[in-house]
C-alpha atoms as a printed R data frame, in Angstrom:
   type eleno elety resid chain resno       x      y       z
1  ATOM     1    CA   MET     A     1  79.781 75.894 117.208
2  ATOM     2    CA   TRP     A     2  83.427 77.142 117.905
3  ATOM     3    CA   THR     A     3  84.273 81.123 118.332
4  ATOM     4    CA   VAL     A     4  86.574 83.202 116.715
5  ATOM     5    CA   PRO     A     5  87.950 84.133 120.242
6  ATOM     6    CA   ALA     A     6  87.885 80.439 121.905
7  ATOM     7    CA   LEU     A     7  89.557 79.067 118.568
8  ATOM     8    CA   LEU     A     8  92.473 81.923 118.503
9  ATOM     9    CA   ASP     A     9  92.561 81.505 122.006
10 ATOM    10    CA   GLU     A    10  93.462 77.143 121.803
11 ATOM    11    CA   LEU     A    11  95.809 78.106 119.276
12 ATOM    12    CA   ALA     A    12  97.582 80.927 121.900
13 ATOM    13    CA   ALA     A    13  97.449 78.017 123.994
14 ATOM    14    CA   ASP     A    14  99.469 75.053 121.666
15 ATOM    15    CA   PRO     A    15 100.365 77.609 118.189
16 ATOM    16    CA   ASP     A    16 102.558 74.318 117.121
17 ATOM    17    CA   ASN     A    17  99.465 72.606 116.958
18 ATOM    18    CA   MET     A    18  98.276 72.377 113.213
19 ATOM    19    CA   THR     A    19  94.908 71.425 112.862
20 ATOM    20    CA   ARG     A    20  94.661 74.064 115.696
21 ATOM    21    CA   LYS     A    21  96.010 76.790 113.206
22 ATOM    22    CA   TYR     A    22  93.714 75.655 110.680
23 ATOM    23    CA   ARG     A    23  90.949 76.056 112.766
24 ATOM    24    CA   ALA     A    24  91.662 79.805 114.019
25 ATOM    25    CA   VAL     A    25  92.520 81.309 110.360
26 ATOM    26    CA   PHE     A    26  89.441 79.384 108.157
27 ATOM    27    CA   ALA     A    27  86.923 79.730 110.884
28 ATOM    28    CA   GLN     A    28  87.912 84.183 110.293
29 ATOM    29    CA   GLY     A    29  86.933 83.394 106.602
30 ATOM    30    CA   ARG     A    30  89.862 84.376 105.629
31 ATOM    31    CA   GLY     A    31  91.452 81.178 104.034
32 ATOM    32    CA   VAL     A    32  95.143 80.791 102.858
33 ATOM    33    CA   ALA     A    33  96.561 81.088  99.848
34 ATOM    34    CA   TRP     A    34 100.049 81.219  98.245
35 ATOM    35    CA   ALA     A    35 101.237 81.788  94.055
36 ATOM    36    CA   LYS     A    36 101.283 78.929  91.939
37 ATOM    37    CA   ASP     A    37 105.173 79.093  91.211
38 ATOM    38    CA   ASP     A    38 106.178 78.993  94.730
39 ATOM    39    CA   THR     A    39 104.488 75.529  95.232
40 ATOM    40    CA   TYR     A    40 106.287 71.884  94.965
41 ATOM    41    CA   ASN     A    41 104.761 70.615  92.474
42 ATOM    42    CA   ALA     A    42 104.766 73.273  89.904
43 ATOM    43    CA   ARG     A    43 109.420 73.237  90.710
44 ATOM    44    CA   HIS     A    44 109.243 69.655  90.111
45 ATOM    45    CA   ALA     A    45 107.128 69.584  87.565
46 ATOM    46    CA   ILE     A    46 104.536 67.502  89.002
47 ATOM    47    CA   PRO     A    47 100.821 68.020  86.844
48 ATOM    48    CA   VAL     A    48  97.469 68.539  89.318
49 ATOM    49    CA   THR     A    49  94.568 68.604  88.427
50 ATOM    50    CA   ASP     A    50  91.265 71.192  90.290
51 ATOM    51    CA   LEU     A    51  88.299 69.388  91.918
52 ATOM    52    CA   ARG     A    52  86.128 70.414  88.749
53 ATOM    53    CA   GLN     A    53  88.514 68.128  85.575
54 ATOM    54    CA   TRP     A    54  88.772 65.453  88.759
55 ATOM    55    CA   VAL     A    55  85.331 64.624  89.113
56 ATOM    56    CA   LYS     A    56  85.221 65.260  84.872
57 ATOM    57    CA   GLU     A    57  87.956 62.705  84.330
58 ATOM    58    CA   ASN     A    58  86.629 60.202  87.528
59 ATOM    59    CA   LEU     A    59  83.249 60.583  87.778
60 ATOM    60    CA   ALA     A    60  80.759 61.664  84.886
61 ATOM    61    CA   GLY     A    61  79.631 58.501  83.105
């Protein structure tokens, strides 16, 4: 198990490493969020679905 300080140290040593960025952010329990209107999909009118809807359409029998 990695500690938050250890993950932040790894990130500091390699700040452009996206895997280390995600590990450090999510380990802190904050996650990430952004306005839906600012997403690529919204700007280009690309339909998306949430997990519950995808399961209903693809796995529900």
